[in-house]
Backbone as XML, in Angstrom:
<?xml version="1.0"?>
<chain id="A" units="angstrom">
  <residue number="1" name="UNK">
    <atom name="N" x="70.120" y="163.131" z="32.432"/>
    <atom name="CA" x="69.893" y="164.037" z="31.321"/>
    <atom name="C" x="68.883" y="163.432" z="30.348"/>
  </residue>
  <residue number="2" name="UNK">
    <atom name="N" x="69.045" y="162.150" z="30.063"/>
    <atom name="CA" x="68.132" y="161.495" z="29.133"/>
    <atom name="C" x="66.712" y="161.487" z="29.683"/>
  </residue>
  <residue number="3" name="UNK">
    <atom name="N" x="66.585" y="161.277" z="31.002"/>
    <atom name="CA" x="65.258" y="161.264" z="31.615"/>
    <atom name="C" x="64.613" y="162.645" z="31.515"/>
  </residue>
  <residue number="4" name="UNK">
    <atom name="N" x="65.398" y="163.691" z="31.658"/>
    <atom name="CA" x="64.877" y="165.049" z="31.532"/>
    <atom name="C" x="64.349" y="165.293" z="30.117"/>
  </residue>
  <residue number="5" name="UNK">
    <atom name="N" x="65.102" y="164.880" z="29.129"/>
    <atom name="CA" x="64.680" y="165.055" z="27.734"/>
    <atom name="C" x="63.451" y="164.202" z="27.454"/>
  </residue>
  <residue number="6" name="UNK">
    <atom name="N" x="63.411" y="163.011" z="28.039"/>
    <atom name="CA" x="62.262" y="162.127" z="27.854"/>
    <atom name="C" x="60.997" y="162.779" z="28.430"/>
  </residue>
  <residue number="7" name="UNK">
    <atom name="N" x="61.118" y="163.410" z="29.610"/>
    <atom name="CA" x="59.975" y="164.099" z="30.201"/>
    <atom name="C" x="59.578" y="165.307" z="29.373"/>
  </residue>
  <residue number="8" name="UNK">
    <atom name="N" x="60.574" y="166.018" z="28.883"/>
    <atom name="CA" x="60.330" y="167.229" z="28.112"/>
    <atom name="C" x="59.570" y="166.921" z="26.827"/>
  </residue>
  <residue number="9" name="UNK">
    <atom name="N" x="59.974" y="165.862" z="26.145"/>
    <atom name="CA" x="59.357" y="165.500" z="24.871"/>
    <atom name="C" x="58.463" y="164.268" z="24.995"/>
  </residue>
  <residue number="10" name="UNK">
    <atom name="N" x="57.991" y="163.970" z="26.187"/>
    <atom name="CA" x="57.182" y="162.779" z="26.412"/>
    <atom name="C" x="55.880" y="162.780" z="25.639"/>
  </residue>
  <residue number="11" name="UNK">
    <atom name="N" x="55.287" y="163.935" z="25.419"/>
    <atom name="CA" x="54.009" y="164.022" z="24.714"/>
    <atom name="C" x="54.204" y="164.209" z="23.211"/>
  </residue>
  <residue number="12" name="UNK">
    <atom name="N" x="55.428" y="164.151" z="22.736"/>
    <atom name="CA" x="55.707" y="164.375" z="21.316"/>
    <atom name="C" x="55.219" y="163.198" z="20.487"/>
  </residue>
  <residue number="13" name="UNK">
    <atom name="N" x="55.024" y="163.433" z="19.207"/>
    <atom name="CA" x="54.514" y="162.407" z="18.301"/>
    <atom name="C" x="55.624" y="161.527" z="17.740"/>
  </residue>
  <residue number="14" name="UNK">
    <atom name="N" x="56.830" y="161.770" z="18.098"/>
    <atom name="CA" x="57.942" y="160.963" z="17.615"/>
    <atom name="C" x="58.628" y="160.292" z="18.793"/>
  </residue>
  <residue number="15" name="UNK">
    <atom name="N" x="59.394" y="159.256" z="18.497"/>
    <atom name="CA" x="60.064" y="158.485" z="19.537"/>
    <atom name="C" x="61.369" y="159.152" z="19.935"/>
  </residue>
  <residue number="16" name="UNK">
    <atom name="N" x="61.623" y="159.170" z="21.218"/>
    <atom name="CA" x="62.888" y="159.675" z="21.738"/>
    <atom name="C" x="63.672" y="158.470" z="22.232"/>
  </residue>
  <residue number="17" name="UNK">
    <atom name="N" x="64.874" y="158.315" z="21.758"/>
    <atom name="CA" x="65.685" y="157.184" z="22.181"/>
    <atom name="C" x="67.106" y="157.649" z="22.455"/>
  </residue>
  <residue number="18" name="UNK">
    <atom name="N" x="67.819" y="156.836" z="23.156"/>
    <atom name="CA" x="69.181" y="157.172" z="23.552"/>
    <atom name="C" x="70.172" y="156.418" z="22.680"/>
  </residue>
  <residue number="19" name="UNK">
    <atom name="N" x="71.202" y="157.107" z="22.267"/>
    <atom name="CA" x="72.305" y="156.431" z="21.585"/>
    <atom name="C" x="73.584" y="156.950" z="22.225"/>
  </residue>
  <residue number="20" name="UNK">
    <atom name="N" x="74.329" y="156.075" z="22.810"/>
    <atom name="CA" x="75.551" y="156.481" z="23.482"/>
    <atom name="C" x="75.413" y="156.327" z="24.984"/>
  </residue>
  <residue number="21" name="UNK">
    <atom name="N" x="76.420" y="156.741" z="25.724"/>
    <atom name="CA" x="76.383" y="156.567" z="27.184"/>
    <atom name="C" x="75.369" y="157.513" z="27.817"/>
  </residue>
  <residue number="22" name="UNK">
    <atom name="N" x="74.611" y="156.986" z="28.778"/>
    <atom name="CA" x="73.623" y="157.784" z="29.501"/>
    <atom name="C" x="74.117" y="158.213" z="30.860"/>
  </residue>
  <residue number="23" name="UNK">
    <atom name="N" x="75.192" y="157.615" z="31.329"/>
    <atom name="CA" x="75.713" y="157.977" z="32.640"/>
    <atom name="C" x="77.237" y="157.981" z="32.579"/>
  </residue>
  <residue number="24" name="UNK">
    <atom name="N" x="77.823" y="158.504" z="33.617"/>
    <atom name="CA" x="79.278" y="158.568" z="33.686"/>
    <atom name="C" x="79.877" y="157.169" z="33.763"/>
  </residue>
  <residue number="25" name="UNK">
    <atom name="N" x="79.190" y="156.261" z="34.431"/>
    <atom name="CA" x="79.674" y="154.882" z="34.544"/>
    <atom name="C" x="79.690" y="154.201" z="33.168"/>
  </residue>
  <residue number="26" name="UNK">
    <atom name="N" x="78.644" y="154.444" z="32.361"/>
    <atom name="CA" x="78.624" y="153.874" z="31.012"/>
    <atom name="C" x="79.723" y="154.467" z="30.147"/>
  </residue>
  <residue number="27" name="UNK">
    <atom name="N" x="79.975" y="155.746" z="30.331"/>
    <atom name="CA" x="81.046" y="156.390" z="29.581"/>
    <atom name="C" x="82.396" y="155.787" z="29.943"/>
  </residue>
  <residue number="28" name="UNK">
    <atom name="N" x="82.653" y="155.576" z="31.228"/>
    <atom name="CA" x="83.914" y="154.970" z="31.661"/>
    <atom name="C" x="84.030" y="153.528" z="31.171"/>
  </residue>
  <residue number="29" name="UNK">
    <atom name="N" x="82.903" y="152.833" z="31.097"/>
    <atom name="CA" x="82.911" y="151.455" z="30.611"/>
    <atom name="C" x="83.366" y="151.397" z="29.148"/>
  </residue>
  <residue number="30" name="UNK">
    <atom name="N" x="83.006" y="152.412" z="28.357"/>
    <atom name="CA" x="83.405" y="152.437" z="26.949"/>
    <atom name="C" x="84.921" y="152.530" z="26.799"/>
  </residue>
  <residue number="31" name="UNK">
    <atom name="N" x="85.594" y="153.183" z="27.728"/>
    <atom name="CA" x="87.047" y="153.309" z="27.638"/>
    <atom name="C" x="87.752" y="151.981" z="27.890"/>
  </residue>
  <residue number="32" name="UNK">
    <atom name="N" x="87.111" y="151.072" z="28.603"/>
    <atom name="CA" x="87.703" y="149.768" z="28.872"/>
    <atom name="C" x="87.521" y="148.791" z="27.720"/>
  </residue>
  <residue number="33" name="UNK">
    <atom name="N" x="86.606" y="149.089" z="26.809"/>
    <atom name="CA" x="86.360" y="148.193" z="25.679"/>
    <atom name="C" x="87.458" y="148.367" z="24.632"/>
  </residue>
  <residue number="34" name="UNK">
    <atom name="N" x="87.727" y="147.319" z="23.856"/>
    <atom name="CA" x="88.729" y="147.463" z="22.794"/>
    <atom name="C" x="88.229" y="148.418" z="21.715"/>
  </residue>
  <residue number="35" name="UNK">
    <atom name="N" x="89.139" y="149.095" z="21.006"/>
    <atom name="CA" x="88.704" y="150.027" z="19.971"/>
    <atom name="C" x="87.997" y="149.292" z="18.836"/>
  </residue>
  <residue number="36" name="UNK">
    <atom name="N" x="87.059" y="149.983" z="18.232"/>
    <atom name="CA" x="86.291" y="149.394" z="17.140"/>
    <atom name="C" x="87.202" y="149.210" z="15.915"/>
  </residue>
  <residue number="37" name="UNK">
    <atom name="N" x="87.143" y="148.027" z="15.323"/>
    <atom name="CA" x="87.918" y="147.759" z="14.115"/>
    <atom name="C" x="87.262" y="148.473" z="12.933"/>
  </residue>
  <residue number="38" name="UNK">
    <atom name="N" x="88.068" y="149.139" z="12.120"/>
    <atom name="CA" x="87.527" y="149.835" z="10.961"/>
    <atom name="C" x="87.231" y="148.837" z="9.850"/>
  </residue>
  <residue number="39" name="UNK">
    <atom name="N" x="86.066" y="148.978" z="9.270"/>
    <atom name="CA" x="85.703" y="148.144" z="8.133"/>
    <atom name="C" x="86.257" y="148.778" z="6.861"/>
  </residue>
  <residue number="40" name="UNK">
    <atom name="N" x="86.140" y="148.049" z="5.768"/>
    <atom name="CA" x="86.617" y="148.577" z="4.482"/>
    <atom name="C" x="85.840" y="149.844" z="4.107"/>
  </residue>
  <residue number="41" name="UNK">
    <atom name="N" x="84.547" y="149.874" z="4.407"/>
    <atom name="CA" x="83.737" y="151.058" z="4.107"/>
    <atom name="C" x="84.180" y="152.249" z="4.956"/>
  </residue>
  <residue number="42" name="UNK">
    <atom name="N" x="84.551" y="152.009" z="6.215"/>
    <atom name="CA" x="85.044" y="153.095" z="7.072"/>
    <atom name="C" x="86.342" y="153.678" z="6.528"/>
  </residue>
  <residue number="43" name="UNK">
    <atom name="N" x="87.229" y="152.815" z="6.080"/>
    <atom name="CA" x="88.513" y="153.271" z="5.533"/>
    <atom name="C" x="88.286" y="154.077" z="4.258"/>
  </residue>
  <residue number="44" name="UNK">
    <atom name="N" x="87.403" y="153.601" z="3.394"/>
    <atom name="CA" x="87.098" y="154.317" z="2.147"/>
    <atom name="C" x="86.461" y="155.663" z="2.455"/>
  </residue>
  <residue number="45" name="UNK">
    <atom name="N" x="85.515" y="155.685" z="3.402"/>
    <atom name="CA" x="84.851" y="156.937" z="3.760"/>
    <atom name="C" x="85.845" y="157.937" z="4.343"/>
  </residue>
  <residue number="46" name="UNK">
    <atom name="N" x="86.733" y="157.479" z="5.224"/>
    <atom name="CA" x="87.738" y="158.370" z="5.812"/>
    <atom name="C" x="88.657" y="158.949" z="4.748"/>
  </residue>
  <residue number="47" name="UNK">
    <atom name="N" x="89.046" y="158.127" z="3.780"/>
    <atom name="CA" x="89.916" y="158.605" z="2.702"/>
    <atom name="C" x="89.182" y="159.637" z="1.837"/>
  </residue>
  <residue number="48" name="UNK">
    <atom name="N" x="87.908" y="159.374" z="1.533"/>
    <atom name="CA" x="87.136" y="160.314" z="0.721"/>
    <atom name="C" x="86.953" y="161.640" z="1.450"/>
  </residue>
  <residue number="49" name="UNK">
    <atom name="N" x="86.713" y="161.584" z="2.741"/>
    <atom name="CA" x="86.564" y="162.814" z="3.530"/>
    <atom name="C" x="87.877" y="163.588" z="3.540"/>
  </residue>
  <residue number="50" name="UNK">
    <atom name="N" x="88.994" y="162.875" z="3.706"/>
    <atom name="CA" x="90.307" y="163.533" z="3.711"/>
    <atom name="C" x="90.584" y="164.216" z="2.376"/>
  </residue>
  <residue number="51" name="UNK">
    <atom name="N" x="90.285" y="163.533" z="1.276"/>
    <atom name="CA" x="90.512" y="164.123" z="-0.049"/>
    <atom name="C" x="89.594" y="165.319" z="-0.290"/>
  </residue>
  <residue number="52" name="UNK">
    <atom name="N" x="88.355" y="165.233" z="0.164"/>
    <atom name="CA" x="87.415" y="166.337" z="-0.007"/>
    <atom name="C" x="87.856" y="167.562" z="0.790"/>
  </residue>
  <residue number="53" name="UNK">
    <atom name="N" x="88.278" y="167.343" z="2.020"/>
    <atom name="CA" x="88.723" y="168.463" z="2.861"/>
    <atom name="C" x="90.002" y="169.078" z="2.297"/>
  </residue>
  <residue number="54" name="UNK">
    <atom name="N" x="90.894" y="168.248" z="1.775"/>
    <atom name="CA" x="92.124" y="168.767" z="1.165"/>
    <atom name="C" x="91.803" y="169.622" z="-0.051"/>
  </residue>
  <residue number="55" name="UNK">
    <atom name="N" x="90.894" y="169.152" z="-0.912"/>
    <atom name="CA" x="90.509" y="169.931" z="-2.090"/>
    <atom name="C" x="89.838" y="171.241" z="-1.685"/>
  </residue>
  <residue number="56" name="UNK">
    <atom name="N" x="89.013" y="171.194" z="-0.644"/>
    <atom name="CA" x="88.363" y="172.405" z="-0.155"/>
    <atom name="C" x="89.388" y="173.386" z="0.397"/>
  </residue>
  <residue number="57" name="UNK">
    <atom name="N" x="90.377" y="172.881" z="1.116"/>
    <atom name="CA" x="91.428" y="173.748" z="1.664"/>
    <atom name="C" x="92.216" y="174.437" z="0.547"/>
  </residue>
  <residue number="58" name="UNK">
    <atom name="N" x="92.549" y="173.695" z="-0.511"/>
    <atom name="CA" x="93.281" y="174.282" z="-1.634"/>
    <atom name="C" x="92.421" y="175.343" z="-2.315"/>
  </residue>
  <residue number="59" name="UNK">
    <atom name="N" x="91.120" y="175.070" z="-2.510"/>
    <atom name="CA" x="90.236" y="176.063" z="-3.128"/>
    <atom name="C" x="90.135" y="177.325" z="-2.277"/>
  </residue>
  <residue number="60" name="UNK">
    <atom name="N" x="90.070" y="177.157" z="-0.957"/>
    <atom name="CA" x="90.003" y="178.329" z="-0.079"/>
    <atom name="C" x="91.309" y="179.128" z="-0.125"/>
  </residue>
  <residue number="61" name="UNK">
    <atom name="N" x="92.439" y="178.429" z="-0.184"/>
    <atom name="CA" x="93.723" y="179.125" z="-0.248"/>
    <atom name="C" x="93.914" y="179.846" z="-1.570"/>
  </residue>
  <residue number="62" name="UNK">
    <atom name="N" x="93.298" y="179.359" z="-2.646"/>
    <atom name="CA" x="93.411" y="180.044" z="-3.943"/>
    <atom name="C" x="92.736" y="181.400" z="-3.921"/>
  </residue>
  <residue number="63" name="UNK">
    <atom name="N" x="91.797" y="181.590" z="-3.000"/>
    <atom name="CA" x="91.113" y="182.881" z="-2.883"/>
    <atom name="C" x="91.929" y="183.898" z="-2.092"/>
  </residue>
  <residue number="64" name="UNK">
    <atom name="N" x="92.937" y="183.448" z="-1.377"/>
    <atom name="CA" x="93.775" y="184.347" z="-0.581"/>
    <atom name="C" x="94.706" y="185.155" z="-1.494"/>
  </residue>
  <residue number="65" name="UNK">
    <atom name="N" x="95.120" y="186.334" z="-1.046"/>
    <atom name="CA" x="96.036" y="187.135" z="-1.868"/>
    <atom name="C" x="97.455" y="186.562" z="-1.860"/>
  </residue>
  <residue number="66" name="UNK">
    <atom name="N" x="98.203" y="186.929" z="-2.860"/>
    <atom name="CA" x="99.597" y="186.524" z="-2.970"/>
    <atom name="C" x="100.422" y="187.223" z="-1.897"/>
  </residue>
  <residue number="67" name="UNK">
    <atom name="N" x="101.390" y="186.521" z="-1.321"/>
    <atom name="CA" x="102.273" y="187.102" z="-0.307"/>
    <atom name="C" x="103.547" y="187.596" z="-0.991"/>
  </residue>
  <residue number="68" name="UNK">
    <atom name="N" x="103.893" y="188.848" z="-0.727"/>
    <atom name="CA" x="105.117" y="189.427" z="-1.278"/>
    <atom name="C" x="106.103" y="189.650" z="-0.134"/>
  </residue>
  <residue number="69" name="UNK">
    <atom name="N" x="107.344" y="189.359" z="-0.390"/>
    <atom name="CA" x="108.375" y="189.600" z="0.606"/>
    <atom name="C" x="109.700" y="189.805" z="-0.115"/>
  </residue>
  <residue number="70" name="UNK">
    <atom name="N" x="110.702" y="190.197" z="0.633"/>
    <atom name="CA" x="112.025" y="190.428" z="0.064"/>
    <atom name="C" x="112.965" y="189.372" z="0.621"/>
  </residue>
  <residue number="71" name="UNK">
    <atom name="N" x="113.532" y="188.605" z="-0.264"/>
    <atom name="CA" x="114.481" y="187.574" z="0.130"/>
    <atom name="C" x="115.902" y="188.017" z="-0.170"/>
  </residue>
  <residue number="72" name="UNK">
    <atom name="N" x="116.834" y="187.144" z="0.120"/>
    <atom name="CA" x="118.239" y="187.466" z="-0.145"/>
    <atom name="C" x="118.862" y="186.356" z="-0.976"/>
  </residue>
  <residue number="73" name="UNK">
    <atom name="N" x="119.869" y="186.746" z="-1.719"/>
    <atom name="CA" x="120.607" y="185.808" z="-2.561"/>
    <atom name="C" x="122.097" y="186.075" z="-2.346"/>
  </residue>
  <residue number="74" name="UNK">
    <atom name="N" x="122.854" y="185.016" z="-2.185"/>
    <atom name="CA" x="124.299" y="185.199" z="-2.040"/>
    <atom name="C" x="125.016" y="184.224" z="-2.970"/>
  </residue>
  <residue number="75" name="UNK">
    <atom name="N" x="126.165" y="184.644" z="-3.475"/>
    <atom name="CA" x="126.962" y="183.821" z="-4.371"/>
    <atom name="C" x="128.414" y="184.269" z="-4.300"/>
  </residue>
  <residue number="76" name="UNK">
    <atom name="N" x="129.290" y="183.438" z="-4.799"/>
    <atom name="CA" x="130.723" y="183.756" z="-4.866"/>
    <atom name="C" x="131.084" y="184.099" z="-6.302"/>
  </residue>
  <residue number="77" name="UNK">
    <atom name="N" x="131.816" y="185.203" z="-6.480"/>
    <atom name="CA" x="132.263" y="185.550" z="-7.831"/>
    <atom name="C" x="133.567" y="184.827" z="-8.157"/>
  </residue>
  <residue number="78" name="UNK">
    <atom name="N" x="134.152" y="185.121" z="-9.313"/>
    <atom name="CA" x="135.365" y="184.419" z="-9.765"/>
    <atom name="C" x="136.555" y="184.642" z="-8.853"/>
  </residue>
  <residue number="79" name="UNK">
    <atom name="N" x="136.592" y="185.770" z="-8.170"/>
    <atom name="CA" x="137.721" y="186.081" z="-7.296"/>
    <atom name="C" x="137.547" y="185.496" z="-5.890"/>
  </residue>
  <residue number="80" name="UNK">
    <atom name="N" x="136.424" y="184.821" z="-5.623"/>
    <atom name="CA" x="136.182" y="184.232" z="-4.309"/>
    <atom name="C" x="135.498" y="185.175" z="-3.339"/>
  </residue>
  <residue number="81" name="UNK">
    <atom name="N" x="135.079" y="186.332" z="-3.827"/>
    <atom name="CA" x="134.358" y="187.276" z="-2.968"/>
    <atom name="C" x="132.891" y="186.851" z="-2.861"/>
  </residue>
  <residue number="82" name="UNK">
    <atom name="N" x="132.349" y="186.992" z="-1.678"/>
    <atom name="CA" x="130.947" y="186.656" z="-1.492"/>
    <atom name="C" x="130.091" y="187.867" z="-1.824"/>
  </residue>
  <residue number="83" name="UNK">
    <atom name="N" x="129.176" y="187.710" z="-2.752"/>
    <atom name="CA" x="128.275" y="188.786" z="-3.155"/>
    <atom name="C" x="126.902" y="188.526" z="-2.548"/>
  </residue>
  <residue number="84" name="UNK">
    <atom name="N" x="126.213" y="189.601" z="-2.285"/>
    <atom name="CA" x="124.937" y="189.526" z="-1.597"/>
    <atom name="C" x="123.977" y="190.494" z="-2.270"/>
  </residue>
  <residue number="85" name="UNK">
    <atom name="N" x="122.723" y="190.074" z="-2.501"/>
    <atom name="CA" x="121.755" y="190.948" z="-3.152"/>
    <atom name="C" x="120.356" y="190.637" z="-2.624"/>
  </residue>
  <residue number="86" name="UNK">
    <atom name="N" x="119.494" y="191.640" z="-2.669"/>
    <atom name="CA" x="118.094" y="191.465" z="-2.295"/>
    <atom name="C" x="117.294" y="191.022" z="-3.507"/>
  </residue>
  <residue number="87" name="UNK">
    <atom name="N" x="116.325" y="190.141" z="-3.283"/>
    <atom name="CA" x="115.497" y="189.619" z="-4.363"/>
    <atom name="C" x="114.037" y="189.762" z="-3.953"/>
  </residue>
  <residue number="88" name="UNK">
    <atom name="N" x="113.222" y="190.342" z="-4.847"/>
    <atom name="CA" x="111.788" y="190.427" z="-4.583"/>
    <atom name="C" x="111.150" y="189.074" z="-4.870"/>
  </residue>
  <residue number="89" name="UNK">
    <atom name="N" x="110.312" y="188.604" z="-3.959"/>
    <atom name="CA" x="109.679" y="187.290" z="-4.093"/>
    <atom name="C" x="108.174" y="187.414" z="-3.927"/>
  </residue>
  <residue number="90" name="UNK">
    <atom name="N" x="107.451" y="186.532" z="-4.579"/>
    <atom name="CA" x="106.001" y="186.432" z="-4.421"/>
    <atom name="C" x="105.647" y="184.953" z="-4.377"/>
  </residue>
  <residue number="91" name="UNK">
    <atom name="N" x="104.728" y="184.608" z="-3.492"/>
    <atom name="CA" x="104.339" y="183.203" z="-3.387"/>
    <atom name="C" x="102.847" y="183.112" z="-3.112"/>
  </residue>
  <residue number="92" name="UNK">
    <atom name="N" x="102.215" y="182.141" z="-3.731"/>
    <atom name="CA" x="100.796" y="181.884" z="-3.519"/>
    <atom name="C" x="100.624" y="180.977" z="-2.297"/>
  </residue>
  <residue number="93" name="UNK">
    <atom name="N" x="99.594" y="181.186" z="-1.477"/>
    <atom name="CA" x="99.391" y="180.375" z="-0.275"/>
    <atom name="C" x="99.184" y="178.884" z="-0.575"/>
  </residue>
  <residue number="94" name="UNK">
    <atom name="N" x="98.515" y="178.554" z="-1.682"/>
    <atom name="CA" x="98.279" y="177.132" z="-1.978"/>
    <atom name="C" x="99.562" y="176.405" z="-2.348"/>
  </residue>
  <residue number="95" name="UNK">
    <atom name="N" x="100.570" y="177.137" z="-2.827"/>
    <atom name="CA" x="101.850" y="176.502" z="-3.150"/>
    <atom name="C" x="102.520" y="176.001" z="-1.874"/>
  </residue>
  <residue number="96" name="UNK">
    <atom name="N" x="102.466" y="176.796" z="-0.827"/>
    <atom name="CA" x="103.040" y="176.383" z="0.451"/>
    <atom name="C" x="102.300" y="175.168" z="0.985"/>
  </residue>
  <residue number="97" name="UNK">
    <atom name="N" x="100.964" y="175.184" z="0.911"/>
    <atom name="CA" x="100.148" y="174.074" z="1.417"/>
    <atom name="C" x="100.419" y="172.793" z="0.636"/>
  </residue>
  <residue number="98" name="UNK">
    <atom name="N" x="100.485" y="172.887" z="-0.690"/>
    <atom name="CA" x="100.677" y="171.689" z="-1.525"/>
    <atom name="C" x="102.112" y="171.166" z="-1.467"/>
  </residue>
  <residue number="99" name="UNK">
    <atom name="N" x="103.074" y="172.014" z="-1.120"/>
    <atom name="CA" x="104.465" y="171.600" z="-1.110"/>
    <atom name="C" x="104.967" y="171.170" z="0.272"/>
  </residue>
  <residue number="100" name="UNK">
    <atom name="N" x="104.123" y="171.306" z="1.305"/>
    <atom name="CA" x="104.546" y="171.008" z="2.660"/>
    <atom name="C" x="104.934" y="169.533" z="2.789"/>
  </residue>
  <residue number="101" name="UNK">
    <atom name="N" x="106.156" y="169.288" z="3.261"/>
    <atom name="CA" x="106.621" y="167.917" z="3.495"/>
    <atom name="C" x="107.113" y="167.189" z="2.259"/>
  </residue>
  <residue number="102" name="UNK">
    <atom name="N" x="107.273" y="167.881" z="1.147"/>
    <atom name="CA" x="107.704" y="167.210" z="-0.074"/>
    <atom name="C" x="109.166" y="167.429" z="-0.406"/>
  </residue>
  <residue number="103" name="UNK">
    <atom name="N" x="109.896" y="168.140" z="0.427"/>
    <atom name="CA" x="111.329" y="168.319" z="0.144"/>
    <atom name="C" x="112.154" y="167.952" z="1.342"/>
  </residue>
</chain>
C-alpha cells in the first residue's frame, strides 16, 4: 500500500513517508512488544481530554428537552394500610448523566 501511494505521489513537491506498520508482519510484531509506558504529559493530556469531553457531553445534554413521566408513591397510614398514588415527575437529561454512579 505504501509503495502504491509513493508511486502515486512520487512527482509531488512534498515528502511522503511512512509512520506505522507497512505490512502485516510488522503489525503482528507490534503486538509482541511491551505496551508503551505513559509519560506524565500523556496522563495530563488524557485527563484534559476526558474533562473536555465530559463538559461537552453535559452541554449537549442541556440542549435536550426535559423528560416527563408518571411515577408512583406508596406509604403506610396510621392504621397500617398501604396507600398508593401517582406522582408526575420531570427530569433533565444532564441530571441523569451527572448523577450516574453516585448513589
